All heavy atoms as TSV, in Angstrom:
chain	resi	resn	atom	element	x	y	z
A	1	MET	N	N	-201.348	103.395	49.429
A	1	MET	CA	C	-202.053	104.717	49.718
A	1	MET	C	C	-201.464	105.782	48.869
A	1	MET	O	O	-200.301	105.894	48.882
A	1	MET	CB	C	-201.943	104.980	51.228
A	1	MET	CG	C	-202.605	106.360	51.571
A	1	MET	SD	S	-202.271	106.991	53.177
A	1	MET	CE	C	-202.624	105.738	54.284
A	2	ILE	N	N	-202.291	106.461	48.333
A	2	ILE	CA	C	-201.825	107.697	47.488
A	2	ILE	C	C	-201.880	108.879	48.420
A	2	ILE	O	O	-202.911	109.206	48.986
A	2	ILE	CB	C	-202.751	107.900	46.257
A	2	ILE	CG1	C	-202.691	106.643	45.280
A	2	ILE	CG2	C	-202.362	109.201	45.531
A	2	ILE	CD1	C	-203.712	106.714	44.221
A	3	LYS	N	N	-200.775	109.611	48.594
A	3	LYS	CA	C	-200.688	110.754	49.387
A	3	LYS	C	C	-200.644	111.991	48.673
A	3	LYS	O	O	-200.982	113.049	49.182
A	3	LYS	CB	C	-199.381	110.634	50.311
A	3	LYS	CG	C	-199.603	109.433	51.345
A	3	LYS	CD	C	-198.490	109.438	52.341
A	3	LYS	CE	C	-198.591	108.265	53.264
A	3	LYS	NZ	N	-197.838	108.506	54.453
A	4	LEU	N	N	-200.128	111.994	47.479
A	4	LEU	CA	C	-200.009	113.137	46.663
A	4	LEU	C	C	-200.189	112.893	45.181
A	4	LEU	O	O	-199.642	111.889	44.672
A	4	LEU	CB	C	-198.683	113.839	46.875
A	4	LEU	CG	C	-198.229	114.999	46.043
A	4	LEU	CD1	C	-199.025	116.201	46.534
A	4	LEU	CD2	C	-196.778	115.325	46.107
A	5	VAL	N	N	-200.891	113.764	44.485
A	5	VAL	CA	C	-201.094	113.768	43.055
A	5	VAL	C	C	-200.684	115.101	42.531
A	5	VAL	O	O	-201.221	116.162	42.903
A	5	VAL	CB	C	-202.477	113.449	42.625
A	5	VAL	CG1	C	-202.663	113.432	41.089
A	5	VAL	CG2	C	-202.886	112.089	43.139
A	6	ALA	N	N	-199.592	115.191	41.679
A	6	ALA	CA	C	-199.225	116.463	41.058
A	6	ALA	C	C	-199.465	116.300	39.604
A	6	ALA	O	O	-199.038	115.335	38.925
A	6	ALA	CB	C	-197.777	116.719	41.370
A	7	VAL	N	N	-200.058	117.375	38.980
A	7	VAL	CA	C	-200.319	117.326	37.483
A	7	VAL	C	C	-200.141	118.775	37.004
A	7	VAL	O	O	-200.135	119.773	37.682
A	7	VAL	CB	C	-201.668	116.832	37.176
A	7	VAL	CG1	C	-201.950	115.553	37.636
A	7	VAL	CG2	C	-202.822	117.813	37.772
A	8	ASP	N	N	-199.768	118.737	35.704
A	8	ASP	CA	C	-199.711	120.111	34.929
A	8	ASP	C	C	-201.085	120.232	34.337
A	8	ASP	O	O	-201.634	119.319	33.603
A	8	ASP	CB	C	-198.600	119.830	33.838
A	8	ASP	CG	C	-198.587	121.122	32.959
A	8	ASP	OD1	O	-199.271	122.113	33.204
A	8	ASP	OD2	O	-197.887	121.073	31.868
A	9	MET	N	N	-201.734	121.328	34.710
A	9	MET	CA	C	-203.194	121.471	34.416
A	9	MET	C	C	-203.411	121.755	32.872
A	9	MET	O	O	-204.424	121.333	32.355
A	9	MET	CB	C	-203.724	122.630	35.121
A	9	MET	CG	C	-203.768	122.525	36.684
A	9	MET	SD	S	-204.909	121.198	37.155
A	9	MET	CE	C	-206.381	121.957	36.879
A	10	ASP	N	N	-202.448	122.268	32.057
A	10	ASP	CA	C	-202.627	122.561	30.707
A	10	ASP	C	C	-202.896	121.328	29.963
A	10	ASP	O	O	-202.024	120.540	29.714
A	10	ASP	CB	C	-201.467	123.276	30.186
A	10	ASP	CG	C	-201.216	124.623	30.673
A	10	ASP	OD1	O	-202.128	125.218	31.415
A	10	ASP	OD2	O	-200.146	125.220	30.543
A	11	GLY	N	N	-204.177	121.099	29.517
A	11	GLY	CA	C	-204.514	119.935	28.614
A	11	GLY	C	C	-204.739	118.754	29.443
A	11	GLY	O	O	-205.327	117.740	28.828
A	12	THR	N	N	-204.304	118.663	30.682
A	12	THR	CA	C	-204.494	117.379	31.375
A	12	THR	C	C	-205.860	117.347	32.076
A	12	THR	O	O	-206.660	116.457	31.848
A	12	THR	CB	C	-203.458	117.201	32.497
A	12	THR	OG1	O	-202.192	117.285	31.931
A	12	THR	CG2	C	-203.573	115.872	33.226
A	13	PHE	N	N	-206.320	118.287	32.817
A	13	PHE	CA	C	-207.525	118.288	33.461
A	13	PHE	C	C	-208.317	119.669	33.270
A	13	PHE	O	O	-209.305	119.934	33.875
A	13	PHE	CB	C	-207.407	118.259	35.085
A	13	PHE	CG	C	-206.834	116.916	35.499
A	13	PHE	CD1	C	-205.573	116.734	36.072
A	13	PHE	CD2	C	-207.581	115.681	35.276
A	13	PHE	CE1	C	-205.056	115.511	36.307
A	13	PHE	CE2	C	-207.038	114.451	35.679
A	13	PHE	CZ	C	-205.876	114.312	36.173
A	14	LEU	N	N	-207.964	120.288	32.266
A	14	LEU	CA	C	-208.676	121.553	31.687
A	14	LEU	C	C	-209.331	121.213	30.429
A	14	LEU	O	O	-208.703	120.538	29.579
A	14	LEU	CB	C	-207.868	122.715	31.547
A	14	LEU	CG	C	-207.097	123.281	32.865
A	14	LEU	CD1	C	-206.336	124.425	32.525
A	14	LEU	CD2	C	-208.174	123.611	33.979
A	15	ASP	N	N	-210.531	121.563	30.238
A	15	ASP	CA	C	-211.299	121.314	28.959
A	15	ASP	C	C	-210.961	122.402	28.009
A	15	ASP	O	O	-210.084	123.289	28.324
A	15	ASP	CB	C	-212.738	121.148	29.138
A	15	ASP	CG	C	-213.531	122.381	29.708
A	15	ASP	OD1	O	-212.830	123.452	29.694
A	15	ASP	OD2	O	-214.561	122.212	30.251
A	16	ASP	N	N	-211.586	122.475	26.860
A	16	ASP	CA	C	-211.251	123.537	25.891
A	16	ASP	C	C	-211.446	124.876	26.262
A	16	ASP	O	O	-210.930	125.870	25.750
A	16	ASP	CB	C	-211.930	123.213	24.564
A	16	ASP	CG	C	-211.444	121.882	23.874
A	16	ASP	OD1	O	-210.314	121.473	24.125
A	16	ASP	OD2	O	-212.236	121.287	23.086
A	17	GLN	N	N	-212.404	125.038	27.186
A	17	GLN	CA	C	-212.734	126.370	27.720
A	17	GLN	C	C	-211.919	126.800	29.018
A	17	GLN	O	O	-212.204	127.633	29.740
A	17	GLN	CB	C	-214.199	126.479	28.098
A	17	GLN	CG	C	-215.144	126.511	26.871
A	17	GLN	CD	C	-215.295	125.114	26.219
A	17	GLN	OE1	O	-215.343	124.206	26.852
A	17	GLN	NE2	N	-215.259	125.165	24.966
A	18	LYS	N	N	-210.853	125.920	29.267
A	18	LYS	CA	C	-210.074	126.137	30.404
A	18	LYS	C	C	-210.781	125.995	31.824
A	18	LYS	O	O	-210.418	126.551	32.785
A	18	LYS	CB	C	-209.331	127.542	30.413
A	18	LYS	CG	C	-208.516	127.774	29.145
A	18	LYS	CD	C	-207.390	126.743	29.026
A	18	LYS	CE	C	-206.525	127.123	27.792
A	18	LYS	NZ	N	-205.806	126.077	27.299
A	19	HIS	N	N	-211.815	125.176	31.852
A	19	HIS	CA	C	-212.493	124.779	33.010
A	19	HIS	C	C	-211.934	123.374	33.557
A	19	HIS	O	O	-211.679	122.574	32.803
A	19	HIS	CB	C	-213.976	124.635	32.754
A	19	HIS	CG	C	-214.616	126.032	32.466
A	19	HIS	ND1	N	-215.163	126.284	31.168
A	19	HIS	CD2	C	-214.734	127.160	33.211
A	19	HIS	CE1	C	-215.554	127.394	31.123
A	19	HIS	NE2	N	-215.319	128.101	32.285
A	20	TYR	N	N	-211.878	123.314	34.821
A	20	TYR	CA	C	-211.386	122.124	35.544
A	20	TYR	C	C	-212.418	120.955	35.232
A	20	TYR	O	O	-213.608	121.114	35.481
A	20	TYR	CB	C	-211.127	122.322	36.987
A	20	TYR	CG	C	-210.853	121.174	37.777
A	20	TYR	CD1	C	-209.548	120.661	37.574
A	20	TYR	CD2	C	-211.647	120.551	38.606
A	20	TYR	CE1	C	-209.107	119.546	38.316
A	20	TYR	CE2	C	-211.239	119.526	39.587
A	20	TYR	CZ	C	-210.069	118.946	39.336
A	20	TYR	OH	O	-209.685	117.881	40.058
A	21	ASP	N	N	-211.875	119.821	34.684
A	21	ASP	CA	C	-212.722	118.696	34.401
A	21	ASP	C	C	-212.789	117.697	35.570
A	21	ASP	O	O	-212.003	116.837	35.667
A	21	ASP	CB	C	-212.177	118.135	33.117
A	21	ASP	CG	C	-213.082	116.995	32.474
A	21	ASP	OD1	O	-213.975	116.497	33.250
A	21	ASP	OD2	O	-212.931	116.707	31.312
A	22	LYS	N	N	-213.720	117.874	36.469
A	22	LYS	CA	C	-213.831	117.176	37.729
A	22	LYS	C	C	-214.212	115.739	37.334
A	22	LYS	O	O	-213.650	114.826	37.996
A	22	LYS	CB	C	-215.052	117.722	38.640
A	22	LYS	CG	C	-214.732	119.058	39.110
A	22	LYS	CD	C	-215.903	119.511	39.877
A	22	LYS	CE	C	-215.537	120.940	40.369
A	22	LYS	NZ	N	-216.793	121.572	41.226
A	23	ASP	N	N	-215.005	115.485	36.280
A	23	ASP	CA	C	-215.306	114.026	35.949
A	23	ASP	C	C	-214.068	113.272	35.438
A	23	ASP	O	O	-213.781	112.122	35.873
A	23	ASP	CB	C	-216.358	113.975	34.914
A	23	ASP	CG	C	-217.771	114.419	35.350
A	23	ASP	OD1	O	-218.009	114.348	36.575
A	23	ASP	OD2	O	-218.474	114.937	34.574
A	24	ARG	N	N	-213.334	114.011	34.598
A	24	ARG	CA	C	-212.039	113.252	34.177
A	24	ARG	C	C	-211.032	112.980	35.286
A	24	ARG	O	O	-210.494	111.904	35.422
A	24	ARG	CB	C	-211.304	114.140	33.120
A	24	ARG	CG	C	-210.135	113.468	32.572
A	24	ARG	CD	C	-209.588	114.257	31.338
A	24	ARG	NE	N	-208.502	113.497	30.701
A	24	ARG	CZ	C	-207.765	113.991	29.807
A	24	ARG	NH1	N	-207.758	115.187	29.514
A	24	ARG	NH2	N	-206.748	113.207	29.472
A	25	PHE	N	N	-210.859	113.986	36.213
A	25	PHE	CA	C	-209.945	113.676	37.380
A	25	PHE	C	C	-210.541	112.593	38.222
A	25	PHE	O	O	-209.742	111.601	38.695
A	25	PHE	CB	C	-209.853	114.947	38.203
A	25	PHE	CG	C	-209.067	114.713	39.462
A	25	PHE	CD1	C	-207.634	114.670	39.429
A	25	PHE	CD2	C	-209.581	114.400	40.636
A	25	PHE	CE1	C	-206.902	114.469	40.537
A	25	PHE	CE2	C	-208.850	114.222	41.792
A	25	PHE	CZ	C	-207.414	114.158	41.715
A	26	ALA	N	N	-211.858	112.552	38.498
A	26	ALA	CA	C	-212.380	111.451	39.274
A	26	ALA	C	C	-212.111	110.081	38.647
A	26	ALA	O	O	-211.875	109.112	39.357
A	26	ALA	CB	C	-213.917	111.742	39.499
A	27	LYS	N	N	-212.286	110.043	37.408
A	27	LYS	CA	C	-212.060	108.801	36.682
A	27	LYS	C	C	-210.577	108.306	36.849
A	27	LYS	O	O	-210.321	107.119	37.107
A	27	LYS	CB	C	-212.460	108.842	35.154
A	27	LYS	CG	C	-212.172	107.547	34.429
A	27	LYS	CD	C	-212.590	107.834	32.996
A	27	LYS	CE	C	-212.282	106.633	32.184
A	27	LYS	NZ	N	-212.430	106.710	30.716
A	28	ILE	N	N	-209.735	109.179	36.457
A	28	ILE	CA	C	-208.283	108.874	36.551
A	28	ILE	C	C	-207.785	108.563	37.975
A	28	ILE	O	O	-207.045	107.585	38.315
A	28	ILE	CB	C	-207.492	110.007	35.921
A	28	ILE	CG1	C	-207.762	110.017	34.458
A	28	ILE	CG2	C	-205.957	109.745	36.169
A	28	ILE	CD1	C	-207.138	111.228	33.683
A	29	PHE	N	N	-208.258	109.303	38.927
A	29	PHE	CA	C	-207.948	109.131	40.291
A	29	PHE	C	C	-208.527	107.844	40.776
A	29	PHE	O	O	-207.742	107.039	41.599
A	29	PHE	CB	C	-208.575	110.242	41.218
A	29	PHE	CG	C	-208.024	110.164	42.644
A	29	PHE	CD1	C	-206.632	110.307	42.901
A	29	PHE	CD2	C	-208.836	109.905	43.644
A	29	PHE	CE1	C	-206.207	110.261	44.245
A	29	PHE	CE2	C	-208.432	109.810	44.944
A	29	PHE	CZ	C	-207.084	110.006	45.292
A	30	GLY	N	N	-209.700	107.420	40.405
A	30	GLY	CA	C	-210.186	106.131	40.792
A	30	GLY	C	C	-209.389	104.993	40.184
A	30	GLY	O	O	-209.076	103.912	40.956
A	31	GLU	N	N	-208.904	105.069	38.988
A	31	GLU	CA	C	-207.972	104.093	38.458
A	31	GLU	C	C	-206.711	104.024	39.206
A	31	GLU	O	O	-206.144	102.944	39.390
A	31	GLU	CB	C	-207.914	104.290	36.970
A	31	GLU	CG	C	-209.121	104.140	36.310
A	31	GLU	CD	C	-208.986	103.889	34.749
A	31	GLU	OE1	O	-207.916	103.546	34.337
A	31	GLU	OE2	O	-209.999	104.042	34.066
A	32	MET	N	N	-206.216	105.147	39.554
A	32	MET	CA	C	-204.850	105.200	40.336
A	32	MET	C	C	-205.116	104.458	41.749
A	32	MET	O	O	-204.195	103.732	42.114
A	32	MET	CB	C	-204.439	106.661	40.566
A	32	MET	CG	C	-203.958	107.245	39.310
A	32	MET	SD	S	-203.664	109.114	39.496
A	32	MET	CE	C	-202.547	109.129	40.822
A	33	GLN	N	N	-206.253	104.687	42.283
A	33	GLN	CA	C	-206.456	104.011	43.651
A	33	GLN	C	C	-206.547	102.476	43.466
A	33	GLN	O	O	-206.040	101.799	44.282
A	33	GLN	CB	C	-207.777	104.636	44.265
A	33	GLN	CG	C	-207.618	105.905	44.746
A	33	GLN	CD	C	-208.916	106.493	45.286
A	33	GLN	OE1	O	-209.933	106.465	44.701
A	33	GLN	NE2	N	-208.901	107.072	46.534
A	34	LYS	N	N	-207.211	102.079	42.375
A	34	LYS	CA	C	-207.266	100.652	42.211
A	34	LYS	C	C	-205.879	100.005	41.961
A	34	LYS	O	O	-205.604	98.891	42.548
A	34	LYS	CB	C	-208.080	100.369	40.868
A	34	LYS	CG	C	-209.472	100.511	41.054
A	34	LYS	CD	C	-210.318	100.248	39.717
A	34	LYS	CE	C	-211.676	100.729	39.728
A	34	LYS	NZ	N	-212.285	100.540	38.390
A	35	LYS	N	N	-205.077	100.612	41.205
A	35	LYS	CA	C	-203.743	100.134	40.966
A	35	LYS	C	C	-202.763	100.186	42.224
A	35	LYS	O	O	-201.861	99.401	42.284
A	35	LYS	CB	C	-203.008	100.943	39.829
A	35	LYS	CG	C	-203.657	100.742	38.518
A	35	LYS	CD	C	-202.957	101.480	37.417
A	35	LYS	CE	C	-203.737	101.173	36.049
A	35	LYS	NZ	N	-203.103	101.817	34.989
A	36	ALA	N	N	-203.090	101.098	43.173
A	36	ALA	CA	C	-202.221	101.241	44.299
A	36	ALA	C	C	-202.655	100.223	45.448
A	36	ALA	O	O	-201.895	99.946	46.282
A	36	ALA	CB	C	-202.411	102.555	44.888
A	37	SER	N	N	-203.806	99.594	45.253
A	37	SER	CA	C	-204.282	98.560	46.261
A	37	SER	C	C	-203.603	97.334	46.095
A	37	SER	O	O	-203.160	96.800	45.040
A	37	SER	CB	C	-205.679	98.312	46.244
A	37	SER	OG	O	-206.455	99.502	45.997
């Protein structure tokens, strides 16, 4: 079970316009959940 995800937002989940990239986070989080099972 994943209880906490901590990230540095600069360049990780922000696009070039400094907007939060929800699709990228969802993809990466989904992969993390698969590996944790």
